[in-house]
N, C-alpha and C positions, 0 to 999 in steps of 0.2 A: 318760420323764416322771418327775419326782420332786416331792415336796411340799416345795419350797424355802421356807424361812421368810424373809419380807421383813424388812428392817432395822427394828427397833423393834417387831416384831409379837410377840404372845403365841404361843408355839410351838403349843400345843394348839388354839387358835382358828384359826391359819393352816392347820394340818393338817386340821381339820374342814372348813374352807371348800374346801380342795383336794379332799377326798373328795366333797363335794357337787357341785363343778364336774365332776369326773371322771365321776361317776354320771350327771349331766345330759347330758354329751357322749356317753356310751356307751349310755344307755338302761337297760340291765340288766347288772349286773356281779357276778361272783363274788368271794368274799373274797380268793382267791389273786391275782386280777387287781389288786385294790386294793393289796395288799401289794407285789406285784412292780412294778407300774407307778409307784407313788408312793414306792417305797423306804421303806416303813414297817416297823417292828418288829411282829411278829404280836400281841404283848401290847398295844401302843399302838393298833393298828388295831382289835382287839376292843373295847377300852374306848371308843374314839371312835365306832365303829359302834353299840354299845349305846346310847350317849347320843343319837346322831342318830335312831335308830329310836324310842327312848322319847319324844323330843320331837316326832316326826312329820315331821322333815325327810327321813327315808328310810323305806322300808318293805321288808320282807324276805318273799319268797315262801316259804311254809311247805313247799313241795314241792321246789323247785329250790334254795332257800337263797340265791338271787341277790338283790341289792339294786337298788332303783329309787327314784326320787324319791317322797317322801311328800306327803300332803295339805298339810302346813304349807308346803312349797315352793310349791305352787300358790296357797295363800291369800296368801302374801307377794307372789308375782308379780302377783296381781290388783290389789294396792294400788299397784304402781309404774306411773305414767302418764307418765314422762318422754318416751317415744317415741310415745305415742298420738296427740298432737295432729298431729304430722307424718304418721304413717301414715294416720290417718283423713282428713286433708285430701288426701293423695296418692292414695288408693285409687280414687276415681271417675275421676281423670285417668289413672291407670294402666290402668283397665278400658278406657277409650276407646283408649288407645295400643295395648294388646294386640290389640284387635279390628281396629284400623286397619292395623297392620304384620303381624299374624298370628303374632307370636312372643312369647316369655316376657319379661315386664317385671319388674324387681326393684329394690327400694329398700333401701339398706343404710347403716349408719353405721359410723364408724371406732372401734375399741376397741383401742388399742395398735398392733398390727401386723396386726389381723384385721378382716375385714368381718363385721358382725353384721346379718343380714337381718331387716328390719322388716316388709316387705310384699312379696307376690309375686302377680302375675297371670299365669296360665299361658297358653301358646299354645293356640289352639283345635284345633291339629293333634294327632293321637294320638301322633306321634313328636315329643317335646319334652324339654326339660331337666327333670330331677327335682330339685327343691330344696324347702326348707321354711323357714318363718318361725322365727327363732331360731338357724338354722344359722350356723356361723362358718367362714370360709375365710381362708387366708393372703392378705393383700392383694397381695403381690408377683406372684401368679400369676393375677390377674384384672383385667379392665378396670375393674370397680368399685373395686377396691383402688387402682389407679393414680390414678383420679380422686379418691378420698378422700385419698391421700397428697399429691396435687398442691395441696391446700388448706392444707397445713402450711407453716411456714417451711422453706425448703430444708435448713437445718442440722438442724432437728428430724427431717425425713424421713431424712436421712443417718444420724443417730444411731439411729433405729429400725431401719433396714435393716442396719446394721452390728453391732448388738448381739446378733444371733442368727444361727444358721446357717439359711439359706433353703433349704427342702427342694425337691427336684425332683419334679414330678408327671408330666410327660410330656417327650418329647424337645424340646419347644418352650419349656419353663419357663425363664425368665430368673432365674438365681441370683446373677449378678454385681452387687453393689450399684451400681457406677459405671454399668453399662448401664441398670439400672433408674432411677437418678437422671436419666439423660439422657432416658429415656422420660417420666418424670414432668415434667421441664422442658418437653418438647414438649407435654404435656397442658396445662400452664399457658398456653402460647402459643396453641395452636389450639382449646382448649376442649373437647376430648374425648379419650378413650383407647380402646385396643382390646386384645383378646387373641386370639391365633390358636391355640386349642387348648392354652393354656399350663397350665390346670388340668385340663381334661378333653379328651382327644383327640377330634377330630371336631366341636368346637363353635367358634363365633365369637361375640364379644361386643363391644359398643360401649357406653361409659358417658360420662356428663357429670357434672361437679361440680354439686351441687344447692344446698347451703347450708352456711355456716359461721357459727354464731351468735356467734362470738367467745369462746365459753366451752368447752363440752364437746361440743356437737353438730356433727359434721361428717358430711354425708350426700351420697350420689350416687345416680344413677338409671341403669339400663341396659336394653338389649335384647339377649337371647341367642338364637341360632339354631343348629340343626345346620348344619354346613358344606355339606351337600348341598343345602340350600335357599338358599344364597347364591351370588353370582357374583363376577366379577373387580372389579365396581364397589362391593363392600362396603367401608364401611358406608353409602355414599351413599343407598341406597334407604330407610333408616330414620332417618338422622341428623337430618334437618330436623324430622321428627315428634318425635323424642326431645328435641331442644333446645327445641321449642315447648312440649312437655309440661312440661319442667323449668321453663320461664319461667312457665307457668300455675300450677304448684305454688308457686313462690316468691311470686308475686303473691297467691295465696290465703292463704299463711301470714301475710303482712303484717308479718313480722319477720325477723330474721337478716340477715346481710350478703349482699347480692346480689353475684354474681361477675362481674366485667367480662369474664373470658375465656369465660363461658358465654353 
């Protein structure tokens, strides 16, 4: 990873934002990790970190000297409500679905080529998927991601998938863009996507496109289960309930473009 400067961006601002995102992703980070992973000069990193700590965006543990997000990051986060309407409306329906199917239910939106998780309702079983709100995963390796990408114009999806090297997470991860684009096309036709341990071995997931507001919000809904609790008929046992729940959420939202394939 490196702190690449976007075209037209102010170099120091771009690097400061890269540091904040890096610390947010890692949770707690040492100075040397920031320098190495973001390819920053030590002098520049020191100056940027002093500024970010002084302004409250980051905080530094006095004992370990590690950096973490500061109070200012939390305060600004509380003021952003772009996802709250969708998540708040979806949660009660997700609660019912999780209890009905007995598995973990997740709501995510698309950001570039990643899923950003907005709401999660965990399985009542002790053996379940470990995930958290705010987590980001590569869309090519998840059913949620394929459902999110299926709502893009096909050429837009192709550009996103071919612009980066797609990492492999398990032996089942699909990293060939053409194969992924074929699966995404299938998702558009049948209205749902699956992954067979493509991000995490031993798990199975089914997702449906939820909403595309025609602007920036593209969202999808999924059910994830350990493979040992599924059978040869997967995802049939949960698909109808998942699709019905997505329809209820879209109806409750009262806005956004409904998806004919869902």
